[in-house]
C-alpha positions as CSV (number, residue, x, y, z in Angstrom):
1,M,-13.7,57.8,31.8
2,S,-14.1,54.9,29.4
3,E,-15.2,51.3,29.8
4,S,-14.1,48.6,27.3
5,S,-15.3,45.0,27.1
6,H,-14.4,42.0,25.0
7,N,-17.4,39.8,24.9
8,R,-18.8,41.5,27.9
9,G,-22.1,40.1,29.2
10,L,-24.1,40.0,32.3
11,Y,-22.7,40.5,35.8
12,P,-23.5,42.5,38.9
13,G,-20.7,44.7,40.1
14,R,-20.4,46.1,43.6
15,K,-18.4,49.2,44.1
16,S,-17.6,48.8,47.8
17,R,-16.8,45.1,48.2
18,A,-16.3,42.2,45.8
19,G,-18.8,39.3,45.9
20,W,-19.0,36.1,44.0
21,W,-21.6,37.6,41.7
22,R,-18.9,39.9,40.3
23,A,-17.7,37.0,38.2
24,L,-21.0,36.4,36.4
25,A,-21.0,37.1,32.7
26,L,-23.1,36.5,29.6
27,A,-21.2,36.3,26.3
28,A,-21.1,34.6,22.9
29,C,-20.1,31.0,23.2
30,A,-17.9,30.9,20.1
31,S,-15.3,33.1,21.7
32,V,-15.7,32.7,25.4
33,L,-16.4,29.0,25.6
34,A,-14.2,28.2,22.6
35,V,-16.7,25.7,21.3
36,N,-16.5,24.7,17.7
37,C,-20.0,25.4,16.4
38,A,-20.9,24.1,13.0
39,A,-24.1,23.8,11.1
40,Q,-25.5,20.3,10.9
41,A,-27.3,21.0,7.7
42,P,-27.6,23.9,5.3
43,A,-30.5,26.2,6.0
44,G,-32.1,25.1,2.7
45,E,-32.5,21.6,4.1
46,I,-34.7,22.6,7.0
47,P,-37.9,20.5,6.6
48,A,-40.6,23.1,5.8
49,V,-43.7,21.6,7.5
50,S,-45.4,24.9,8.4
51,P,-45.4,28.6,7.4
52,Q,-43.6,29.3,10.7
53,L,-40.8,26.9,9.9
54,D,-40.6,28.3,6.4
55,A,-40.1,31.7,8.1
56,L,-37.4,30.1,10.3
57,A,-35.5,29.0,7.2
58,Q,-35.7,32.6,6.0
59,A,-34.6,33.9,9.4
60,R,-31.5,31.7,9.3
61,K,-30.4,33.1,6.0
62,F,-31.2,36.7,7.3
63,V,-29.1,36.2,10.4
64,Q,-26.2,34.7,8.4
65,D,-26.2,37.6,6.0
66,Y,-26.6,40.1,8.9
67,F,-23.3,39.1,10.6
68,E,-21.5,38.8,7.3
69,K,-22.6,42.2,5.9
70,F,-23.0,44.3,9.0
71,S,-20.2,43.1,11.2
72,D,-19.0,46.6,12.5
73,L,-21.6,49.0,13.8
74,T,-21.5,51.9,16.2
75,C,-24.4,53.7,18.0
76,K,-25.4,55.6,21.1
77,E,-26.6,53.5,24.0
78,F,-28.7,54.6,26.9
79,V,-28.8,52.2,29.9
80,T,-31.1,52.3,33.0
81,Q,-30.2,49.9,35.8
82,F,-32.9,49.0,38.4
83,V,-32.7,47.3,41.7
84,L,-36.1,45.9,42.6
85,N,-37.6,44.6,45.8
86,G,-39.4,41.4,46.4
87,S,-42.6,42.8,45.0
88,G,-41.0,44.0,41.8
89,H,-41.0,47.7,42.8
90,T,-38.0,49.9,42.1
91,I,-35.9,50.8,45.1
92,Y,-32.9,52.2,43.2
93,R,-32.0,53.2,39.7
94,E,-29.1,54.7,37.7
95,N,-28.9,56.2,34.2
96,S,-25.9,56.1,31.9
97,A,-25.0,56.9,28.3
98,Y,-22.3,55.3,26.1
99,D,-20.8,55.3,22.6
100,Y,-21.1,51.7,21.7
101,Q,-19.3,49.6,19.0
102,F,-20.0,46.1,18.0
103,V,-17.6,44.0,15.9
104,A,-18.2,40.5,14.7
105,T,-15.5,38.4,13.0
106,S,-15.5,34.8,11.7
107,A,-12.6,32.4,11.7
108,S,-12.9,28.7,10.7
109,G,-16.6,28.8,11.1
110,N,-16.6,30.3,14.6
111,W,-18.0,33.7,15.3
112,K,-16.2,36.0,17.7
113,F,-17.7,39.2,19.1
114,N,-16.1,42.3,20.6
115,E,-18.1,45.1,22.2
116,T,-16.7,48.4,23.3
117,R,-18.4,51.1,25.5
118,T,-17.0,54.6,26.0
119,T,-18.9,56.5,28.7
120,R,-20.6,59.6,27.5
121,N,-22.7,60.4,30.6
122,P,-21.6,58.6,33.8
123,A,-24.2,58.0,36.4
124,Y,-24.1,58.9,40.0
125,R,-23.1,55.7,41.8
126,D,-24.1,54.6,45.2
127,P,-21.1,52.6,46.4
128,A,-23.3,50.5,48.6
129,R,-25.4,49.2,45.7
130,T,-24.8,46.0,43.7
131,L,-25.8,46.6,40.1
132,L,-26.2,44.4,37.1
133,V,-24.1,45.1,34.0
134,T,-25.4,43.7,30.8
135,S,-24.3,43.5,27.1
136,G,-24.0,40.9,24.3
137,F,-27.6,41.4,23.0
138,A,-26.4,41.3,19.3
139,S,-25.1,37.8,19.8
140,L,-28.5,36.5,20.8
141,L,-29.5,36.5,17.2
142,L,-27.2,33.4,16.9
143,V,-30.1,31.4,18.2
144,A,-31.4,31.4,14.6
145,H,-27.9,31.1,12.9
146,P,-27.3,27.9,11.0
147,M,-24.4,27.0,13.2
148,Y,-26.7,26.6,16.2
149,E,-29.3,24.6,14.2
150,A,-28.6,21.5,16.3
151,S,-28.7,23.3,19.6
152,Y,-32.4,24.0,19.7
153,V,-35.7,22.3,18.9
154,F,-37.9,24.8,17.0
155,E,-41.7,24.6,17.0
156,P,-44.3,26.7,15.1
157,G,-46.3,29.0,17.3
158,G,-48.9,30.5,14.9
159,S,-48.8,34.2,14.0
160,E,-49.3,37.6,15.5
161,T,-50.3,40.9,13.8
162,I,-48.3,43.9,15.0
163,G,-48.9,47.3,13.4
164,G,-50.9,45.7,10.6
165,V,-48.2,43.3,9.7
166,S,-48.5,39.5,10.3
167,Y,-45.4,37.9,11.8
168,A,-44.6,34.2,12.2
169,I,-44.0,33.0,15.8
170,V,-41.4,30.3,16.4
171,H,-40.7,28.8,19.8
172,F,-37.4,27.3,20.7
173,V,-36.1,25.1,23.5
174,P,-32.5,24.0,24.1
175,V,-31.2,20.6,23.4
176,P,-29.6,19.3,26.6
177,G,-25.8,19.6,26.5
178,A,-25.7,21.4,23.2
179,A,-23.7,24.6,22.5
180,S,-25.4,27.9,23.5
181,P,-24.8,31.5,22.3
182,A,-24.8,32.6,25.9
183,S,-22.8,31.6,29.0
184,L,-22.6,32.2,32.7
185,R,-19.2,33.0,34.0
186,L,-18.8,32.2,37.6
187,R,-15.5,32.1,39.6
188,G,-13.5,31.9,36.4
189,K,-15.6,29.0,34.9
190,N,-18.1,29.2,32.1
191,Y,-21.5,27.5,32.1
192,A,-23.7,27.3,28.9
193,L,-27.1,29.0,29.5
194,P,-29.9,26.7,28.4
195,M,-32.1,29.5,26.9
196,S,-35.7,28.9,25.7
197,G,-37.9,31.5,24.1
198,T,-39.7,32.9,21.1
199,L,-38.9,34.6,17.8
200,W,-41.2,36.9,15.9
201,V,-40.2,36.6,12.2
202,D,-41.2,38.6,9.1
203,P,-42.0,35.7,6.8
204,R,-41.2,37.8,3.7
205,S,-37.7,38.9,4.6
206,G,-36.7,36.6,7.4
207,A,-36.0,39.6,9.7
208,I,-36.4,38.9,13.4
209,V,-38.4,41.8,14.8
210,K,-38.6,40.6,18.4
211,L,-36.8,38.0,20.5
212,Q,-37.7,36.7,24.0
213,A,-35.5,34.3,25.9
214,A,-35.4,32.9,29.4
215,V,-33.4,30.6,31.7
216,D,-35.4,28.9,34.4
217,S,-34.3,27.6,37.7
218,S,-32.1,24.9,36.2
219,L,-29.0,26.8,37.3
220,S,-30.3,27.3,40.9
221,D,-27.3,25.4,42.3
222,L,-25.2,28.3,41.0
223,G,-27.4,30.9,42.6
224,L,-29.4,31.9,39.5
225,A,-33.1,31.8,40.2
226,G,-34.2,33.2,36.8
227,L,-33.2,35.2,33.8
228,R,-35.5,36.8,31.2
229,T,-34.7,39.1,28.3
230,E,-36.5,40.7,25.4
231,V,-34.9,42.4,22.4
232,R,-36.9,44.5,20.0
233,Y,-35.6,45.4,16.5
234,A,-36.5,48.4,14.3
235,Q,-35.8,49.0,10.6
236,H,-33.0,51.5,9.9
237,A,-31.8,52.8,6.6
238,F,-28.2,53.0,5.3
239,H,-27.1,55.3,2.5
240,D,-24.6,54.9,-0.2
241,P,-25.3,52.2,-0.9
242,A,-28.9,52.3,0.0
243,E,-29.9,49.4,2.3
244,T,-32.3,48.8,5.1
245,L,-31.7,46.5,8.1
246,W,-33.5,45.5,11.2
247,I,-31.3,46.4,14.1
248,A,-31.7,46.2,17.9
249,E,-33.6,49.3,19.1
250,S,-34.2,48.2,22.7
251,A,-33.4,45.4,25.1
252,E,-34.6,44.6,28.6
253,I,-33.1,41.9,30.9
254,E,-34.2,40.8,34.3
255,V,-32.2,38.6,36.7
256,D,-33.2,37.0,40.0
257,T,-31.0,35.5,42.7
258,P,-32.2,34.3,46.1
259,R,-31.3,37.7,47.5
260,Q,-31.3,40.2,44.6
261,H,-33.6,41.3,41.8
262,W,-32.3,43.4,38.9
263,R,-33.7,44.9,35.7
264,N,-31.7,46.7,33.0
265,Q,-33.2,48.6,30.1
266,H,-31.1,49.4,27.0
267,K,-32.0,51.8,24.2
268,F,-29.9,52.1,21.0
269,S,-30.0,55.0,18.5
270,D,-27.9,57.0,15.9
271,Y,-26.5,53.9,14.3
272,K,-23.4,54.2,12.1
273,R,-21.8,51.6,9.9
274,F,-18.0,51.7,10.0
275,N,-15.1,50.0,8.2
276,V,-11.6,51.0,7.1
277,N,-13.0,52.9,4.1
278,V,-16.3,54.4,5.0
279,Q,-18.3,55.4,7.9
280,E,-21.9,56.4,7.3
281,E,-24.8,57.6,9.3
282,I,-27.8,55.4,9.7
283,G,-31.1,57.3,10.1
284,K,-34.1,55.5,11.5
285,L,-36.9,55.1,8.9
286,P,-40.1,57.0,9.7
């Protein structure tokens, strides 16, 4: 049994009967919304008024290089899907495992993403349960890409020390009506998700080590009461040529509707870099 997805995102799926939530999806705007996203100014022209915004300029360059150099990755993905009650306690869960591949391509300044999942360990499924299906976490880094520079207002948030390393904190809020790297697909129509959140940035390399984003009740008329996600990145090593890269290690997303509450947890491991000439193992650094 295999499961493939082009720009798959976020949607609950019911096995026994279809509901309107089956049509909900989170995906990269460049391909799904077909929006022409272009940088308003080169990353080097960001006004550096604080160490945090200096780090943001570094992050923009890092994200741009990331998608250009590491546009085809495979890994093992482990997913746990939770159904929660009104108190936030688990009332149902399923575990699944996949072989995952992520491909990013750029044409005329627009990024397109393709994600493919092949089931390795299918979960037991209760046909009476409605579950949330989530993907598209790699595209969330586009928040810091130069082509979305005009889509957000960025503000310095100080710094935080994690594991003895000081990281710059940068908050972001959406510009009303601007393009977004995520969308809600409902009844065949796409709605840009106005995400706000926080980036944790290594000021030396520009690497984003953690990303938190949320959508408030501004889409309540569509039945979305809230959406929160957190992606954590870990440093991995490539060989031949020797390179290191911060890649998503885990992701958690929580979604509320007036009648449902879901939480999905994703864990990524055993990365490989693949192209037409070479496929090489990536081992996580100690």
